[in-house]
C-alpha positions as CSV (number, residue, x, y, z in Angstrom):
1,X,30.5,-27.4,19.9
2,X,28.0,-30.1,19.0
3,X,26.8,-30.6,15.4
4,X,23.4,-29.5,16.3
5,X,24.6,-26.4,18.0
6,X,26.9,-25.5,15.1
7,X,24.1,-25.9,12.7
8,X,22.1,-23.5,14.9
9,X,24.9,-21.0,15.0
10,X,25.4,-21.0,11.3
11,X,21.6,-20.5,10.8
12,X,21.5,-17.6,13.2
13,X,24.4,-15.9,11.2
14,X,22.4,-16.3,7.9
15,X,19.2,-15.1,9.3
16,X,21.1,-12.1,11.0
17,X,22.7,-11.3,7.6
18,X,19.3,-11.3,6.0
19,X,17.7,-9.1,8.6
20,X,20.6,-6.5,8.3
21,X,20.1,-6.2,4.5
22,X,17.2,-3.8,5.2
23,X,16.8,-0.8,7.5
24,X,15.2,-1.1,10.9
25,X,11.7,0.3,11.2
26,X,10.9,3.3,13.4
27,X,7.6,5.1,14.3
28,X,6.3,7.8,11.8
29,X,2.9,8.7,13.1
30,X,0.3,7.2,15.4
31,X,-2.2,9.9,14.7
32,X,-2.6,10.7,18.4
33,X,-2.4,14.4,19.1
34,X,-2.2,14.0,22.8
35,X,0.6,11.3,22.9
36,X,2.3,11.3,19.6
37,X,4.8,8.8,18.6
38,X,7.4,9.9,17.7
39,X,7.0,13.2,19.8
40,X,6.4,16.5,18.2
41,X,8.0,19.8,19.1
42,X,4.6,21.5,19.0
43,X,1.1,20.0,19.3
44,X,-0.7,19.6,16.1
45,X,-4.4,19.4,15.5
46,X,-5.6,17.2,12.7
47,X,-3.3,15.8,10.2
48,X,0.3,16.9,10.6
49,X,1.1,18.9,7.3
50,X,4.9,18.5,8.1
51,X,4.6,14.7,7.7
52,X,1.7,14.2,5.2
53,X,0.7,15.6,1.7
54,X,-2.9,15.2,0.6
55,X,-3.3,13.0,-2.5
56,X,-6.5,12.7,-4.5
57,X,-7.1,11.6,-8.1
58,X,-10.1,10.5,-10.3
59,X,-13.8,11.2,-9.4
60,X,-15.9,10.1,-6.4
61,X,-19.4,10.6,-5.2
62,X,-18.2,11.4,-1.8
63,X,-15.0,11.0,0.3
64,X,-13.7,11.4,3.8
65,X,-10.1,12.2,4.8
66,X,-9.8,12.9,8.5
67,X,-8.0,12.3,11.7
68,X,-10.2,10.1,13.9
69,X,-8.2,10.7,17.2
70,X,-5.7,7.8,17.1
71,X,-6.4,6.7,13.5
72,X,-6.5,8.0,10.0
73,X,-9.8,7.6,8.3
74,X,-10.0,7.4,4.5
75,X,-13.3,6.7,2.8
76,X,-14.1,6.9,-0.9
77,X,-17.3,6.0,-2.8
78,X,-17.5,6.2,-6.6
79,X,-19.6,5.0,-9.5
80,X,-17.1,5.6,-12.3
81,X,-13.5,5.3,-13.4
82,X,-10.3,4.9,-11.3
83,X,-9.2,7.0,-8.3
84,X,-7.1,7.3,-5.2
85,X,-7.7,9.2,-1.9
86,X,-5.1,9.4,0.8
87,X,-1.9,10.8,2.2
88,X,1.6,10.8,0.8
89,X,4.6,10.8,3.0
90,X,6.1,14.2,2.9
91,X,9.6,12.8,2.6
92,X,8.6,10.1,0.2
93,X,12.0,9.8,-1.7
94,X,13.6,8.6,1.6
95,X,10.8,6.1,2.3
96,X,11.8,2.5,1.5
97,X,9.6,0.8,3.9
98,X,6.1,1.2,5.3
99,X,4.2,-0.6,8.0
100,X,0.8,0.2,9.5
101,X,-2.3,-1.4,11.0
102,X,-5.1,-1.3,8.5
103,X,-8.9,-2.0,9.0
104,X,-11.2,-1.9,6.0
105,X,-14.9,-1.6,6.9
106,X,-18.0,-2.3,4.8
107,X,-16.1,-2.5,1.6
108,X,-18.2,-3.0,-1.5
109,X,-17.5,-3.5,-5.2
110,X,-20.2,-3.9,-7.8
111,X,-19.2,-4.5,-11.4
112,X,-21.2,-4.7,-14.8
113,X,-23.9,-7.3,-15.3
114,X,-23.1,-7.1,-19.1
115,X,-21.2,-7.7,-21.3
116,X,-19.6,-10.9,-20.4
117,X,-15.8,-10.7,-19.8
118,X,-15.9,-7.1,-18.4
119,X,-13.2,-6.5,-15.8
120,X,-14.1,-6.8,-12.2
121,X,-14.7,-3.6,-10.0
122,X,-12.1,-3.3,-7.2
123,X,-11.6,-1.2,-4.1
124,X,-8.7,-1.3,-1.8
125,X,-6.8,0.1,1.1
126,X,-3.3,0.1,0.5
127,X,0.3,0.8,1.6
128,X,2.0,1.7,-1.7
129,X,4.7,3.6,-3.6
130,X,6.8,4.1,-6.6
131,X,10.3,2.9,-5.7
132,X,12.5,3.1,-8.9
133,X,12.5,3.3,-12.7
134,X,13.8,0.5,-14.9
135,X,15.3,2.8,-17.7
136,X,15.7,6.3,-16.3
137,X,12.5,8.6,-16.0
138,X,12.0,11.1,-18.8
139,X,10.7,14.4,-17.5
140,X,7.5,13.9,-15.6
141,X,6.7,10.6,-17.3
142,X,5.9,7.7,-15.1
143,X,6.5,5.0,-17.7
144,X,8.7,2.1,-16.5
145,X,8.3,3.1,-12.8
146,X,8.1,0.1,-10.5
147,X,5.4,0.2,-7.9
148,X,4.9,-2.2,-4.9
149,X,1.9,-2.4,-2.8
150,X,0.4,-4.5,0.1
151,X,-3.4,-4.0,0.2
152,X,-6.8,-5.2,1.5
153,X,-9.0,-5.8,-1.6
154,X,-12.8,-6.0,-2.2
155,X,-13.9,-7.2,-5.8
156,X,-17.1,-7.5,-7.5
157,X,-16.3,-11.3,-8.1
158,X,-16.2,-11.9,-4.3
159,X,-19.2,-14.4,-3.4
160,X,-22.3,-12.5,-2.8
161,X,-23.0,-11.9,0.8
162,X,-19.4,-12.7,1.8
163,X,-17.7,-10.8,4.6
164,X,-14.3,-11.8,3.5
165,X,-11.6,-9.7,1.8
166,X,-8.2,-10.6,0.4
167,X,-4.9,-9.4,1.5
168,X,-2.5,-9.2,-1.4
169,X,1.0,-8.2,-2.4
170,X,1.8,-6.8,-5.8
171,X,4.8,-5.5,-7.8
172,X,3.9,-3.7,-11.1
173,X,5.7,-1.8,-13.8
174,X,4.0,1.3,-15.3
175,X,3.4,0.9,-19.0
176,X,2.5,4.5,-20.0
177,X,3.4,8.0,-18.9
178,X,0.6,8.4,-16.4
179,X,0.9,4.8,-14.9
180,X,-2.8,4.3,-15.7
181,X,-1.7,0.9,-17.3
182,X,0.6,-1.6,-15.7
183,X,2.1,-5.0,-16.1
184,X,2.5,-7.3,-13.2
185,X,6.0,-8.5,-12.1
186,X,4.9,-10.4,-8.9
187,X,1.7,-11.1,-7.0
188,X,1.0,-13.1,-3.8
189,X,-2.2,-13.9,-1.9
190,X,-1.7,-13.3,1.8
191,X,-5.0,-14.8,2.8
192,X,-8.5,-13.7,3.9
193,X,-9.4,-10.9,6.4
194,X,-13.0,-10.1,7.4
195,X,-14.6,-6.6,7.0
196,X,-13.7,-4.7,10.0
197,X,-10.8,-7.0,11.1
198,X,-7.5,-5.3,11.6
199,X,-4.4,-6.5,9.7
200,X,-0.8,-5.4,10.4
201,X,0.8,-4.9,7.1
202,X,4.5,-4.2,6.0
203,X,6.1,-3.5,2.7
204,X,9.9,-3.1,2.5
205,X,12.3,-2.7,-0.5
206,X,15.3,-4.9,-0.1
207,X,17.4,-3.3,-2.9
208,X,20.6,-5.1,-2.1
209,X,18.8,-8.4,-2.9
210,X,16.5,-7.1,-5.8
211,X,13.3,-7.9,-4.1
212,X,10.4,-6.5,-1.9
213,X,9.6,-8.0,1.4
214,X,5.9,-8.2,2.4
215,X,4.5,-9.3,5.5
216,X,0.9,-9.7,7.1
217,X,0.7,-9.8,10.9
218,X,3.0,-12.5,12.2
219,X,3.0,-14.6,9.2
220,X,6.3,-15.6,7.4
221,X,7.8,-12.9,5.2
222,X,7.0,-13.2,1.4
223,X,9.8,-12.2,-1.0
224,X,8.7,-10.6,-4.3
225,X,11.9,-10.8,-6.5
226,X,12.4,-9.0,-9.9
227,X,14.8,-9.1,-12.7
228,X,14.5,-5.6,-14.0
229,X,17.1,-2.8,-13.4
230,X,16.5,-1.0,-10.1
231,X,19.3,1.6,-10.2
232,X,17.2,4.6,-11.5
233,X,15.1,7.1,-9.6
234,X,11.3,6.8,-10.2
235,X,9.5,9.4,-12.1
236,X,7.3,9.9,-9.1
237,X,8.8,9.1,-5.7
238,X,5.5,9.2,-3.9
239,X,4.8,6.6,-1.1
240,X,1.4,6.7,0.4
241,X,-1.6,5.4,2.5
242,X,-4.6,5.3,0.2
243,X,-8.0,3.8,-0.6
244,X,-8.7,3.3,-4.3
245,X,-11.4,2.3,-6.6
246,X,-11.0,0.9,-10.1
247,X,-14.4,0.5,-12.0
248,X,-15.2,-0.7,-15.5
249,X,-17.4,1.1,-18.0
250,X,-20.7,-0.7,-18.3
251,X,-22.8,-0.7,-21.3
252,X,-26.0,1.2,-21.4
253,X,-29.0,-0.3,-19.5
254,X,-26.8,-2.1,-17.0
255,X,-26.6,-1.1,-13.4
256,X,-23.7,1.5,-12.7
257,X,-20.8,-0.1,-11.0
258,X,-19.9,0.9,-7.5
259,X,-16.7,1.1,-5.5
260,X,-16.8,1.8,-1.6
261,X,-13.8,1.7,0.8
262,X,-14.0,3.0,4.4
263,X,-10.5,2.3,5.9
264,X,-8.7,3.1,9.1
265,X,-4.8,3.3,9.4
266,X,-2.7,3.7,12.4
267,X,0.6,3.0,14.0
268,X,2.5,4.0,10.8
269,X,6.3,3.0,10.7
270,X,8.9,3.7,8.1
271,X,12.6,2.9,7.6
272,X,14.9,4.6,10.1
273,X,16.5,7.1,7.5
274,X,13.0,8.4,6.8
275,X,12.1,9.2,10.3
276,X,10.2,12.4,10.7
277,X,11.8,15.5,12.4
278,X,10.6,16.1,16.0
Protein backbone atom coordinates (compact mmCIF):
# COMPACT_ATOMS: atom_id res chain seq x y z
CA UNK A 1 0.00 0.00 0.00
CA UNK A 2 1.36 3.42 -0.92
CA UNK A 3 2.07 6.02 1.76
CA UNK A 4 -0.80 8.18 0.47
CA UNK A 5 -3.27 5.27 0.49
CA UNK A 6 -2.16 4.27 3.98
CA UNK A 7 -2.79 7.82 5.25
CA UNK A 8 -6.25 7.80 3.66
CA UNK A 9 -7.07 4.44 5.24
CA UNK A 10 -6.02 5.64 8.68
CA UNK A 11 -8.05 8.84 8.26
CA UNK A 12 -11.11 6.81 7.24
CA UNK A 13 -10.80 4.66 10.36
CA UNK A 14 -10.50 7.74 12.56
CA UNK A 15 -13.52 9.43 10.98
CA UNK A 16 -15.50 6.20 11.12
CA UNK A 17 -14.81 5.87 14.83
CA UNK A 18 -15.96 9.43 15.42
CA UNK A 19 -19.15 8.91 13.45
CA UNK A 20 -20.00 5.78 15.50
CA UNK A 21 -19.63 7.65 18.80
CA UNK A 22 -23.19 8.93 18.42
CA UNK A 23 -26.37 7.16 17.32
CA UNK A 24 -27.65 7.34 13.75
CA UNK A 25 -30.59 9.66 13.11
CA UNK A 26 -34.04 8.40 12.10
CA UNK A 27 -37.29 10.18 11.09
CA UNK A 28 -39.60 11.30 13.92
CA UNK A 29 -42.31 13.36 12.22
CA UNK A 30 -42.71 15.07 8.86
CA UNK A 31 -46.10 16.57 9.86
CA UNK A 32 -47.70 15.06 6.76
CA UNK A 33 -51.02 13.37 7.68
CA UNK A 34 -51.35 11.81 4.22
CA UNK A 35 -47.84 10.34 3.91
CA UNK A 36 -46.33 10.30 7.40
CA UNK A 37 -42.67 9.48 7.87
CA UNK A 38 -42.30 7.28 9.80
CA UNK A 39 -45.67 5.60 9.10
CA UNK A 40 -48.42 5.59 11.73
CA UNK A 41 -50.76 2.72 12.53
CA UNK A 42 -53.75 5.08 12.30
CA UNK A 43 -54.34 8.36 10.51
CA UNK A 44 -53.87 11.42 12.74
CA UNK A 45 -55.50 14.78 12.13
CA UNK A 46 -53.44 17.66 13.46
CA UNK A 47 -50.47 17.36 15.79
CA UNK A 48 -49.94 13.75 16.92
CA UNK A 49 -50.53 13.61 20.72
CA UNK A 50 -48.58 10.33 20.93
CA UNK A 51 -45.43 12.07 19.67
CA UNK A 52 -45.78 15.60 21.02
CA UNK A 53 -46.73 17.40 24.23
CA UNK A 54 -47.65 21.09 24.16
CA UNK A 55 -45.34 23.51 25.97
CA UNK A 56 -46.16 27.10 26.87
CA UNK A 57 -44.59 29.42 29.42
CA UNK A 58 -44.64 33.17 30.01
CA UNK A 59 -47.05 35.71 28.55
CA UNK A 60 -47.83 36.73 24.99
CA UNK A 61 -50.22 38.98 23.12
CA UNK A 62 -51.13 36.23 20.68
CA UNK A 63 -49.81 32.88 19.52
CA UNK A 64 -50.38 30.10 16.98
CA UNK A 65 -49.44 26.43 17.29
CA UNK A 66 -50.78 24.43 14.38
CA UNK A 67 -50.11 21.77 11.80
CA UNK A 68 -49.68 23.55 8.48
CA UNK A 69 -50.03 20.36 6.39
CA UNK A 70 -46.38 19.24 6.09
CA UNK A 71 -44.99 21.74 8.58
CA UNK A 72 -45.43 22.74 12.19
CA UNK A 73 -46.14 26.44 12.57
CA UNK A 74 -45.28 28.20 15.83
CA UNK A 75 -45.94 31.92 16.18
CA UNK A 76 -45.53 34.06 19.29
CA UNK A 77 -45.84 37.82 19.79
CA UNK A 78 -45.24 39.48 23.15
CA UNK A 79 -44.44 42.84 24.69
CA UNK A 80 -43.15 41.71 28.09
CA UNK A 81 -41.04 39.16 29.89
CA UNK A 82 -39.73 35.81 28.73
CA UNK A 83 -41.67 32.90 27.31
CA UNK A 84 -41.68 29.77 25.18
CA UNK A 85 -44.26 28.24 22.86
CA UNK A 86 -43.80 24.89 21.21
CA UNK A 87 -43.90 21.12 21.39
CA UNK A 88 -42.00 18.72 23.63
CA UNK A 89 -41.02 15.27 22.41
CA UNK A 90 -43.29 12.82 24.22
CA UNK A 91 -40.32 10.51 24.90
CA UNK A 92 -37.93 13.33 25.81
CA UNK A 93 -35.71 11.30 28.21
CA UNK A 94 -34.66 9.05 25.29
CA UNK A 95 -33.88 11.95 22.94
CA UNK A 96 -30.17 12.78 22.65
CA UNK A 97 -30.27 14.27 19.14
CA UNK A 98 -32.64 16.50 17.19
CA UNK A 99 -32.54 17.61 13.57
CA UNK A 100 -35.12 19.61 11.63
CA UNK A 101 -35.56 22.10 8.83
CA UNK A 102 -36.38 25.52 10.29
CA UNK A 103 -37.62 28.70 8.64
CA UNK A 104 -38.13 31.91 10.64
CA UNK A 105 -40.36 34.48 8.93
CA UNK A 106 -40.74 38.17 9.72
CA UNK A 107 -39.02 37.95 13.10
CA UNK A 108 -38.74 41.24 14.96
CA UNK A 109 -37.25 42.25 18.28
CA UNK A 110 -37.53 45.77 19.68
CA UNK A 111 -35.71 46.73 22.87
CA UNK A 112 -35.76 49.74 25.18
CA UNK A 113 -34.61 53.18 24.05
CA UNK A 114 -33.54 53.93 27.64
CA UNK A 115 -31.73 53.48 29.89
CA UNK A 116 -28.42 52.78 28.20
CA UNK A 117 -27.08 49.31 28.87
CA UNK A 118 -30.50 47.64 29.02
CA UNK A 119 -30.25 44.05 27.68
CA UNK A 120 -31.29 43.49 24.07
CA UNK A 121 -34.68 42.01 23.22
CA UNK A 122 -34.44 38.58 21.61
CA UNK A 123 -36.74 36.20 19.70
CA UNK A 124 -35.73 32.73 18.50
CA UNK A 125 -36.75 29.51 16.78
CA UNK A 126 -34.93 26.62 18.50
CA UNK A 127 -34.16 22.93 18.71
CA UNK A 128 -33.37 22.64 22.41
CA UNK A 129 -33.35 20.51 25.52
CA UNK A 130 -32.10 19.71 29.02
CA UNK A 131 -29.60 16.85 28.73
CA UNK A 132 -27.98 16.29 32.14
CA UNK A 133 -27.41 17.76 35.58
CA UNK A 134 -23.93 18.46 36.91
CA UNK A 135 -24.58 17.55 40.56
CA UNK A 136 -27.75 15.49 40.68
CA UNK A 137 -31.13 17.21 40.54
CA UNK A 138 -32.92 17.78 43.85
CA UNK A 139 -36.70 17.35 43.67
CA UNK A 140 -38.17 19.43 40.85
CA UNK A 141 -35.30 21.93 40.83
CA UNK A 142 -33.62 22.66 37.48
CA UNK A 143 -30.53 24.17 39.06
CA UNK A 144 -27.36 22.77 37.44
CA UNK A 145 -29.26 21.30 34.50
CA UNK A 146 -27.21 21.70 31.31
CA UNK A 147 -29.12 22.77 28.23
CA UNK A 148 -28.05 22.83 24.59
CA UNK A 149 -29.73 24.66 21.71
CA UNK A 150 -29.25 25.39 18.05
CA UNK A 151 -31.34 28.40 17.07
CA UNK A 152 -32.16 31.14 14.63
CA UNK A 153 -32.11 34.50 16.45
CA UNK A 154 -33.53 38.00 16.01
CA UNK A 155 -32.21 40.74 18.35
CA UNK A 156 -33.08 44.37 18.87
CA UNK A 157 -29.40 45.18 18.26
CA UNK A 158 -29.59 43.90 14.66
CA UNK A 159 -29.07 46.66 12.05
CA UNK A 160 -32.26 48.63 11.36
CA UNK A 161 -33.97 47.34 8.22
CA UNK A 162 -31.78 44.24 8.05
CA UNK A 163 -33.31 41.04 6.70
CA UNK A 164 -30.58 38.93 8.26
CA UNK A 165 -30.84 36.66 11.29
CA UNK A 166 -28.10 34.69 13.05
CA UNK A 167 -27.82 30.94 13.51
CA UNK A 168 -26.20 30.11 16.85
CA UNK A 169 -25.24 27.12 18.98
CA UNK A 170 -25.18 27.45 22.77
CA UNK A 171 -24.60 25.29 25.84
CA UNK A 172 -25.78 26.72 29.16
CA UNK A 173 -26.01 25.73 32.81
CA UNK A 174 -29.08 26.66 34.87
CA UNK A 175 -28.16 28.72 37.91
CA UNK A 176 -31.51 28.71 39.74
CA UNK A 177 -34.35 26.27 40.40
CA UNK A 178 -36.51 27.46 37.48
CA UNK A 179 -33.64 27.90 34.99
CA UNK A 180 -34.64 31.53 34.47
CA UNK A 181 -30.96 32.46 34.89
CA UNK A 182 -28.11 30.65 33.16
CA UNK A 183 -24.37 30.76 32.68
CA UNK A 184 -22.89 30.04 29.27
CA UNK A 185 -20.54 27.08 28.83
CA UNK A 186 -20.12 27.36 25.04
CA UNK A 187 -21.34 29.50 22.14
CA UNK A 188 -20.71 29.48 18.41
CA UNK A 189 -21.91 31.69 15.57
CA UNK A 190 -22.99 29.52 12.61
CA UNK A 191 -23.52 32.43 10.25
CA UNK A 192 -26.33 34.49 8.78
CA UNK A 193 -29.65 33.35 7.38
CA UNK A 194 -32.25 35.60 5.78
CA UNK A 195 -35.83 36.00 6.96
CA UNK A 196 -37.89 33.29 5.29
CA UNK A 197 -34.82 31.24 4.33
CA UNK A 198 -34.78 27.61 5.41
CA UNK A 199 -31.88 26.15 7.38
CA UNK A 200 -31.32 22.49 8.25
CA UNK A 201 -30.24 22.36 11.90
CA UNK A 202 -28.85 19.48 13.99
CA UNK A 203 -28.02 19.14 17.68
CA UNK A 204 -26.55 15.91 19.11
CA UNK A 205 -25.19 14.98 22.53
CA UNK A 206 -21.95 13.01 22.18
CA UNK A 207 -21.71 11.91 25.81
CA UNK A 208 -18.77 9.57 25.21
CA UNK A 209 -16.64 12.56 24.20
CA UNK A 210 -18.23 15.05 26.66
CA UNK A 211 -19.43 17.42 23.98
CA UNK A 212 -22.35 18.46 21.83
CA UNK A 213 -22.27 18.33 18.05
CA UNK A 214 -23.94 21.18 16.15
CA UNK A 215 -24.43 21.45 12.40
CA UNK A 216 -26.12 23.86 10.04
CA UNK A 217 -26.96 22.64 6.53
CA UNK A 218 -23.87 20.97 5.02
CA UNK A 219 -21.37 23.12 6.88
CA UNK A 220 -18.68 21.34 8.93
CA UNK A 221 -19.79 20.09 12.34
CA UNK A 222 -19.06 22.34 15.31
CA UNK A 223 -18.09 20.67 18.59
CA UNK A 224 -19.08 22.24 21.90
CA UNK A 225 -16.93 20.62 24.57
CA UNK A 226 -17.62 21.02 28.29
CA UNK A 227 -15.75 20.09 31.47
CA UNK A 228 -18.64 19.68 33.93
CA UNK A 229 -19.87 16.30 35.21
CA UNK A 230 -22.45 14.77 32.84
CA UNK A 231 -23.48 11.54 34.59
CA UNK A 232 -26.62 12.77 36.39
CA UNK A 233 -30.12 12.93 34.92
CA UNK A 234 -31.53 16.44 34.42
CA UNK A 235 -34.22 17.85 36.67
CA UNK A 236 -36.25 18.39 33.49
CA UNK A 237 -35.58 15.90 30.66
CA UNK A 238 -37.59 17.92 28.12
CA UNK A 239 -36.42 18.27 24.50
CA UNK A 240 -38.45 20.53 22.24
CA UNK A 241 -39.13 22.57 19.13
CA UNK A 242 -39.94 26.09 20.35
CA UNK A 243 -40.15 29.77 19.57
CA UNK A 244 -39.11 32.06 22.40
CA UNK A 245 -39.08 35.69 23.43
CA UNK A 246 -36.89 37.35 26.07
CA UNK A 247 -37.66 41.02 26.55
CA UNK A 248 -36.16 43.58 28.96
CA UNK A 249 -38.21 45.75 31.30
CA UNK A 250 -38.22 49.32 29.99
CA UNK A 251 -38.52 52.44 32.12
CA UNK A 252 -41.69 54.50 32.08
CA UNK A 253 -42.13 56.66 29.01
CA UNK A 254 -40.06 54.49 26.64
CA UNK A 255 -41.72 52.41 23.92
CA UNK A 256 -42.69 48.90 25.04
CA UNK A 257 -40.36 46.17 23.80
CA UNK A 258 -41.65 43.67 21.25
CA UNK A 259 -40.74 40.09 20.43
CA UNK A 260 -42.21 38.36 17.37
CA UNK A 261 -41.31 35.00 15.87
CA UNK A 262 -43.23 33.15 13.16
CA UNK A 263 -41.44 29.86 12.49
CA UNK A 264 -42.00 26.68 10.52
CA UNK A 265 -40.44 23.31 11.40
CA UNK A 266 -40.53 20.13 9.33
CA UNK A 267 -38.71 16.85 8.61
CA UNK A 268 -37.87 16.21 12.26
CA UNK A 269 -35.28 13.51 13.05
CA UNK A 270 -34.07 12.04 16.37
CA UNK A 271 -31.51 9.50 17.52
CA UNK A 272 -32.45 5.92 16.65
CA UNK A 273 -33.30 4.76 20.20
CA UNK A 274 -35.89 7.57 20.51
CA UNK A 275 -37.77 6.56 17.35
CA UNK A 276 -41.57 6.82 17.74
CA UNK A 277 -43.84 3.79 17.86
CA UNK A 278 -45.65 3.06 14.56
